[in-house]
N, C-alpha and C positions, 0 to 999 in steps of 0.2 A: 662330475667333471665341471670345473668352473668355466663360465663363458665370460668374454671381455668385450666391451665396446667403448670406443673413445667418444667423448662428448665435450666439445669446446676444450677447456684446459683441464678437464678431469675425466673420469670414466666411471661406468657402472658395471657391475658384474654380479652374477648369481652363483652362490655357493650353496649346494644342497637345495633347500627350499627357501632360502633367504636371499634378498637382494642387498647389495652394498654399493656405496659410492665412495670415491676417493679423489683427492687432488693434492697438489704440492703446497706445502706451507714452509715458511722460513723459520728456522730454529734460532735460538738466541745467539749462536755463534755465526750466524749469517748463511749457513748451509741450507739447502732446500731438500726436504724429504717428503715422501708420499705419506698421507694419513688417510686411514679408511674408517668409514662410519656406517652404522647400520641404516639401511634405507627403508622403503615402504614395502607393501605387500606385492606390488607389481613393478615391472620395469618402468612404465610410464610415471608412476608415482615417485620412484627413486630418481628418475631423471629430473623431475621438478625439484626434489629436495636438493640435488646437486646444484642446480642452477641457483637456488636461493642461497645455498651455503657459499657458492663462489661470489655471489653478489655481496653478501655480508662481509666476506673476507677481503675481497678486492677493493671495495668502496669504503668500508668502515673499519677494517682490521679486526672484525669479530670472528671468533672461532668457538663454536659451541662444542665442547668436548667433555663428556662426563667420565671418560675413561672407564675404570672398573668399579666406580662408586656404586654401592648397593643402596636400596631404600633404607635399610637399617642404618648404614653409615651416614646417609643424608639426614636422617632423624637426629643423630648425634651432633652433626655439624650445625644443624639449625638450632638445636637446643643450646649448645655452647655459645653460639654467636648471638642469638636473638633473645633467649629466655633466661639463661643462667644468671646473667648479671642485670636482668631487668627488674621491674618494680612489681611484678605479679605477686599477689598474696600467696601464702603457703598452700591454702586450700585449692586455689586455681592451678598452681603448679602440680599439685598432686593429681588432679584430674587429667592434665595433659600428659604427665609421666605415665599414668596408667594406660592411656590410649596408645602411647608410643610403645610400651611393652607388648601390648596386644598385636600391634602392627609388626613388630620385630619377630614375634613367635609365629606369625602366619607366613606362608610361603611367599607372600608379597614382599616381606622384609628382606629375603635373601636374593631377590632379583636385582640385577644391575639396572640402574635407572634408564640406561639407553635401550634396554630390552623391554621396559614396562609399557604395555599397551593400555589404551583407555579401557578396554574390556577387562583387564586384570584388576584395575582399581574399581570398576563398576561391580565386578563379581564380589570383591571384598565388602563394599558398601552394602550390596544386596544381602550378603550373608549375615551381616550385623543387623540389617533391617528386618529380615524375615525369619532368621534362624536357619538351622540346618536340618534336612530331612533325609531319611533313609530311602531305599528303593521302593518301599511300599507307601511312602508319603507320611510316615510317622515322624514327628519332630524329635530330633535327638539333641539339638542345641537350641535353646530359646533365643528369641530376638532381644536386642538391647532396647532399653528405654530411650525415648527421644532425647533426653538430656545427655545421655552417654553418647548417643550417635552424633550429636552436635560436636562433641569434643573430638571424635575420630575424624569427622569431616574437616574440622578446623585444623587439625594437625596435618592431614594430607594436603589440604589446600595450601597451607603455609610452607610446608617443606618443598613442594614443587614450585611455588612462587619464589622461594629462596634459591632453588636450583636455576631459575631463569635469571634472577638478579638478586644478589650481586655475583653469584658463583659462575654464571654463564655456562652451566652444564647443558641446559636445554634452551630451545628457542621459544617455547611457549609452555604454559601450564596446562597439563592434560586434565586437571580437575575441572576446568571450565566446561568440559564436554560430559562430565559424569552427572547423571541424573539423580535427583533426590526423590525417591519414590515414596508414596504414601501407602501405609498399611490399611487394608480394608478392615473395617470394624465389623465384628459379629453383630448381627441384628436379629432379634426375636420378632418374626413377622406377625405374631399374634399377641405380643406383649406390649408393654408400655415402653416405646423406644424414644421417648422424649429425652433429648440430651440433658443430662444433669450436670450442672456446674460443680466443680470440686470446690467445696467451701473450706476456707481456712478455719482453723480451730481458734475459737475465742472462749472466754469464760464470762460468767455473769458476775455482777457486783457481789451477790451473795456468796458465790464460790470464792471470790477474792477475799472476802472477809473471813470465810471459813479457813482458808490457807493461813492468813495472818494470825487468827486465833490459835490454830494448831501450833505454829512456830513460837508464838509468844508464851504458850503454855508449858514449854520445856526449856529450861535454861541452856541446854546444849544446842538448841536450834535458834535462839533469839537473834544471833548475828545474821541469819538469812533473811530477816524481815526487811531490812533496809533496801537491798537490791531489788526485791520484789516490789516494794512500794515505789521506788524510783521508776522502774520499767512500766508499771501500771499507770503512773501519772505523767510520764513523758515519752514513752515508746522507745526508749533507748535500747540498743542491742546489748548482748552479754558483754562483749569486749569493750564497748563504750562505757558501760557502767563500771567495769573493773578498772578501766584506765582513767576514770574521773577523779580529779584532785580537788581539794578545797579551794585552791586558787582559781578554779574554773567557775565557781559559783558567785554570781553577783546578787547578793541579797537585796540590794537597794532597788535594782531594776527587775528583780525576780526572774532571772534567766540563767541557763547553763551555757557555757561556751564549750562546745564539743570540738576538741582539737585532736584527740587521739583515741586509739583503741588498743586493748591488750591482746597480744597473740603469742603463740608458742613457736619458737624457732627450733625445729626438729634437729637440724644439723648442729646448732650451737648448744642444744640441750638447755635452753633457758627461756624465760618469758621476756618479751620485749613490748614496747609501745610503738605504734606506727600511726600513720594518718588514717582517718575513718574510711569506711568501705567505699564511700562515694569519691574519696580523694580530696574532699574539701571540708574545712571546718564549718560548723553551723551554729546557730543560736537557737536554743529551745526554751521558750518561756514556760513558767510554771505558776501555779496559783497559791492561795493561802494554805491549802492542805499540805502541800509538799514543803512550803516554807517552814511551817511548824515542825514537820518531821525532820528536815535537815538541820534546823537549829538545835533541836533536842539531840540528834545524833552527834553533832559536833560537841555538844556539852558532855555527853556520855563518853565520847572518845577521849576528851581531855582528862576526865576523871580516871579513865582506865590507864592512860599514860602515867599519871601520878601514882596510881596503885601499883603498876608493874615496875616502874622505875627503870633500872638498867636492863631488866628482862623484856622490856617492850621492844618489839621488832621495828627497826628503822629501815627505810628503803631509799635507794639512790639509783640514779640513771646516769649511764656513761655511754657516749657515742663511740662506736667502733666501725671502721670502714672495712668491709669484707667484699673483695672482688669489685671494688668501685662503688659499692652501695653502703650508705650510712645506716647502721642499726643502732637503735636506742635500747640498750640492754638494761634490765633491772637487776640490781644487786641488793642483797639483804644483809643487814648487820644485826645479828642476834647473839645475845649473851649465852655463853656456855662454859661450864667449868672445865670440861675435858678438851675443849677446842674442836669438838666434832659435832657437826649438825647433820641430821638425817636429811636425805634428799626430799622427803615428804614435806619438810618445813616450807620450802618454797618451790621445789621442782625448778630451781633456777641456779643462779650464781651467787657466791658469797663474797664478802668484802675482800677476802684474801686474793681473789681473782681480779680485782680492779687493777687497771693500768696506772701506776703512780705518776706517770708522766703526763696523763691526761686529766682534765678537770672532771669532777663529778658533781651532780646536782641532787640535792635532797628533794624527795617527793613525798607528799602526804596524801595518800589515797583516801577517798571518802568511805569506801566499803572495805572491810577487813574482818578477819577472824579474831577470836579472843587473843589478846596479847599483841595485836598488830600484825599477826601472821597474814601473809599475802592472800587475798581472795582473787581467784582466777576464773576464766570461763570454764575450766575443767571442774572447779569447785561447784559451779552452778549446774553442771551436768549431774553431779552427785545429788544436788538438791532436787532435780527432776525425779530421780528414783525414790528419794525420801518421801516426796509428796504423793507420788503414785501408789506407793506401798501403804501409806497411812491414811490416805484419803481416796480410796478406790472409786468413790462416786463421781469424782472429778475426772472423767474419762480422758485418756490420752493427753494428760497435762504435759506441757513442756514450757521452758522459760520463754521461748519466742512467742508463745500464744499471748503473753502479756502485751507485747508490741502490737500484735494483730488486734487485740481488744481495744487498745488505745486508739488506733486509727479508725476502726469500725465505729467506735463510740462517737468520735468527732464527725464522721461522715453522716451517720444516721441522725445526728442532731443538727445538721445544717451547716457544718463547717465548709468553707470554700476549699475545693480540691487542690488548688495551687498552694494554699496555706498548709494543707495536710502534707503535700509533697515536701515542702521546705522543712516542716517539723520532723518528718520521718527521715530526711536526708537522702531521698531518692534522686538519682542523677537526672531522671526524666519523668515527667508527669505521667507518661504512658505506663510506667511501672506501677505507680500508685493506682491508676484507674483499672489496670488489668488485675492487680492483686486483690483489690477491694471492690471488684465489680458487684459482688453479692450484696454489698452494703447499699447499692442503689436500687435494689428490688422494689422497695417501698416507693421510691421516687418514680419508677416506671408505672406503678399502679396509680399513683397520684396523677400522672399525665393522662392516663386512660380515663380516670374519673373526670378530669377537666373536659375532655372531649364529650363525654356523656352529658355533662352539664350544658355544654354549648348546643348540642344537637337536640336536646330535649326542651 
């Protein structure tokens, strides 16, 4: 049976095991109607909520009303309003979308946000932090990695912040009360428990020369040599190398102007160029070795164009605005007798798909496959498999280890950390220092040796 008690201009009542408060609000047509909202766990707490709600409404005209919106629906509203038309990279979008799908599938996703308690969110975070166990304490679902957990916390924090403002569904963000717990690490009490740093993968100069020799030894693989040389000697990322054009190279000052990176747009099914990962263009200087390599590569590419003639692939960029965002899409012009090109040729768009009403810009990429075929980050992933298969002694090789090798070599040989940050294109020097902390091991030993010299 429901009980009722008047309080100022509103009232609180208990229905079943839950408390509610209500007061009159003015509708758009000027009429006044009673609106009811879920209260706290006790009558006293609900009375306080009513007093706060009346103060917000009477003094500021604010009415926090989530209606029947669920957590799942809130995720969709937040995504459409804040993320869908934003500037996040495809990889970042994928991580957030994956977290949203997990939240939707969990029982938390079906709850109305007005009924979500802090304990509900904490239980979800704890489940992903520690995993799920059966009645006998056996793990039946494993815990998430910290990097994945961060995305789940990020989504939950942002959807509830979005519910506070601009949606005015909630008065405050419940995520501010949710605790981030740390997992206890297993320790061998009689073993060596010295914390080991996770060292990034690098290669030696001998291994680099071994890779180059292998690729140069087979005509089918020669085109892979140039991207490896560029990354090893400049630390460029895969997408930056694929997006590098000859107009970006200043041979007089011996530097590269990094303005763009190549990425795949899954929804458009084509390759695009976008701003670098840091969001800023940067200049990367190079030395005599790379200067000779680039000049020779340019000469060979010109010869290949003359050899292939009309069969040489040409590439163009055209801007297209999609949901308010400008995309720089790559189009390929390749000669074919039957008018049909396989999607393998570019995994992108062809000249027939160009918008004739918009201007197009010819681009001349530094790296390419035979005949000018587009070289993409996906191509370089195939190269990883090729090297690991044919050079098994170079353990766990991947293209990004060339970038790590570049930075580590600089730091180990006395390069200023700030200069390394600028060359690598890191947005914050902390990223450089944390990523390459292993490279300062020798420096720490040198510092201890200095102390020994002083005290002795």
